[in-house]
N, C-alpha and C positions, 0 to 999 in steps of 0.2 A: 503494499499500500504505499502510495506517494503522499506523506504528511503534508508537505509543502503545497501541493497542488489542491489537495482536498481542505486545507485551511484557507488558501486563496479563494477557492470557489464558495466555500461558506461565507466567507466575509463579504464578497460582493453579492451573494443571495441576501444575506441579512441586510446589506444598505437597501436593497431593493424593496425588500418586505417592510422595512421601517418606514421609508420615505413614501411608499404608498399609503400607509395606514395613517401618516401624519398628514398628508395632503387630504385624506377623506376626511379626518377629523377638524382640518382647518375650513375647509370647504370653500376657501378663496384663493389663497397663495400657492404657487407650485414651486417645486425646487428648481433652481437653475443649476446646471452641471457645468463644472469647468475642469476639463482634463487638463493634466500637466505631466511635465517630464522632469525628472531630476539629473542633472548633467553626470553626477557620479554614479547614476545606475538605478532604473527603476522609474516610478511616479505614482500617480494617484487619481482619484476621482474625488473633487470636492463639491459637494452638493450644498447649496445655500437657500433658505426659505426666508422671506422678509415681508413685513407689512401685511400679516394676513389678519383674519379675523381672531386667531387664537395665537399665533405665534408671532412675536414681533420682529424676531431674528433667531436664526438657529442653523445648524449645519450638520450633516451626517457626512463624514468623511471617510475614503479608504484609501490605504496606501500600500504599495508593494515596492519595496526600497532595497537595495542591496549596494555594496561597495566594498573597499579596501578599509581594513580595522587602522584606524588612524591614532595618534597620540593622544588627544582630547578623550577618545572612545576609551582608550586602555585606562585612562586616569578615572573617568567619571563613572563607567560601566563596569570596571575592574574585569575586563576581558582580555585574554590573549588569543592571537589566532591572525590568519592572513586576511580574511573575508568575512563578511556578515549578511544576513539577510533579516529583514522584518516585514511583516504584513499585520495590519491591524484595522479596525474600525474606530473611529472616535467621533462622539456625538454631543453636541451642548443644544439646548433649547430654551430659550427667554421668551417666555409668555407675556402676552400683552395684560392680561388680567393679574393684579397682583394676590389674588386668591388661588391663582394656579402656581405651583413650585417650577422653578427652574430646575433642569435635570442634566445630569451628564453621565455617560458611560463611554467606556473604551475596553477593547478586548484585543490582545494581540499575542503572537509568537516571534521569538528572535531565534535565529541560529547562528553558530559561529564555526567558520570551517577552517582547516589546517591546510598546510602545503599542497596537498594532494586532495583537496575539495571533499575530504570526510568531514561530516559532522563532528566536531569535537565538545560542542556544547550547545544546548537548547533549552529555552525556558518559555513558559506561559505567563501572562499577567492580565490583569483586568480588574473591572469593578463597575459598579452603578451607583451613585449617590444622589439625594434628594436636597434641593436647596429652597424649602418655602420660605415666604414672606411672613404668612399668618399660618398658625399652628392648627391644625385639625388632626386630632389624635388619631381618629378612624382612618386618615389617609396614611399616617405615619405607620400605625400599625400593618394596614394593608400592604404597603411599599415592602416593610422589613419581612413581612410573613411570605410574601412572593419569593424572596431572595432565601429566605431559612429554608422553605420547601425545596428549592433547586438545589441549595447546599447538600441537605441532609439526604438527599438521594445518592449521595457520594461520599459522605463522611459526617456524622453527627457531630464532629468537633469543628468543621469548618466555618458555620455561620458565626459562631462566637468567636473564633479567632479573626475571621476576616473582617467582622463588623468592628471589633477593637483596633484592627490595623486601620480601617477607613476613619474611624474617631480620631485616630493620632496622626493621620497623614493631613487631612484636609482642614488644617490649622492655622490661623494666622498667630502666630507665637509672639509676633510684636504687639497683640492686643489681648493679653493676658489670657492665652491659650484659647482664644474665642475660634470656634468652629465656623465654617462658611456656611454649613446647613445642618440637617440631622442624620447625615451618613448614609449607610448602606453596607455595602461589602467592597473591600479591596484586598488584592492579592497580587504579589510580584515574586519574579525569580523561582516559578515553581518547576522545578527540573524532574523529568521521569526519573523513576526509580524502578527498582525490582517489583516493589509493592505497588506502586502508582505508575504505571509506564505511560508511554507516550499517548497512546490512545485513551487512557483514562483522563489525561489533562485536556485532550483535544476534546473530548465529549464534555468534560465539565465546562469549559470556554463556551461551547456550543449551546449547552443548556442555559447557562447564565445569560450569553447574548439573546437566546429565545425568550427569555423570561422579562426582557425589557418592556414590551408593548403590555403584557398582562399586569405588571407593575405599575406602570405610568398612565397608561390611557384612561383607565376607569376613574382615576382622580381629574384628569383633564375634564373628562367627559361631566364630573359632579359638580366642578367649581367655575367652567369657562363661561357661564352665563350669570354669575352672582354679580350685582350691582356693586360698584366700588366707587369711591371719593378721590377728590386731589389729594387728601390726606394719605389715603391706602397707597397711592402712586408714589407719594414722597417718601415714604418708608421703603417701599420696593426699590428706588432709586438710591437709597442711603445703603440697603444690603447689597445691592449689586455693587456699590464701591468695594464692599468687603470681599466680593467674588474676585474683582479686578486685583486688589491687592494680593490675594493668595496666589492667583494665576502668574502674576509678574514678579513677585517676590520668593515664592516658596515652592512652586509646581516644578517637579523634576522634568518632567516631558517639556515644558515650555521652554525652561532653562537650556535644556539639551538641545532643544532645536534652533534656538538663538544663537547658540554657541558652535553649530555646526553646520552652517550655511543651509539652515532649514528653509521651506517655502514659506515666507513671513505670512502671506494671506491666510495660507492653512493653519498657521500656529496661533494666530491671533483671532482666528474666526471664533473662538470661545467667550470673546469679551462681548458684555453686552452692549446695546446702541446708545443707551442714556443710563448715565450714573450722576450721583449726586455726592460730593465730599464737602460736609459741613464741619466747622470747627467744632470740636468736642460736643458732638450731637448725641444726646442720650434720651431715650424713650421714657415717658412717664411712668414710673414705679407702678406695677400692677396693671398697667395696660395690656392689650393685645400684642402690642409691639413688644413691650418688655418680656412678655411670656415667651414669645419666640427666642427674645436674645438670650433669656435663662437656658432654654434648652440647648442652644449653641455653646453655652459656657460649660454647661453640665451634661453630658451626653446621657441618654435615657435609654433604658433598655425596654425597647419597645414591643418585643413578643418574649 
């Protein structure tokens, strides 16, 4: 079985299915596709949606890239070898309505080759996390339960471990350990072993990728038509600012792309269209805005 080709085919199929479902949910906007090539090897399909009924801005991107192992890669990824290959899907959606959460997910496979092109290292990584602006506990429980169910089918310890990893990754450490959202799952550098072989991790990534629509769309459908005010939109833009801060200051993928001549439009696609930075803004204690902030400061066990 050709793991590489099967993973590429899966990732492209997942992109197609997610884009079709999101267009149907929005009812107005359509994804615009931008095919790009990378001079060092490979390329990708960037698909962006904007100015819709539901989605103010979003992207569902895939890339299949390869090249020689460079010194920055040796240092940042701690890899050794002659060449490498990576394929993955990355998406971010910023809705119009402040009661609909922003969502991010990414699933990928990375291979390293020796001088004779044999695979000398391979790992899988990914995750899906939710960034609401207003906290609906039933939505949080649904989202986390969907991913717990996906994880439990492979290992009963996965959800607890990968939830904790997610809670400890998407953090604005410069803001008193404030999370950008309410998490989900996140895993990285999962290498095949005798107990959990390459097919195991392939199937796990596939199951988590397939779970995205089931985890997110019911929340969108429930909240997209709720009436909102300028105050709600104001808070959404404040919290979007935190999203920007995390992506530009802490996110490993963003920083790696910026340091290795990545495609800038695809890297920064994740940023929201409008944000607000106000000096020392604090929500009113006890308000719905403060309730969301407290969940970001103190991660909750939702299931």
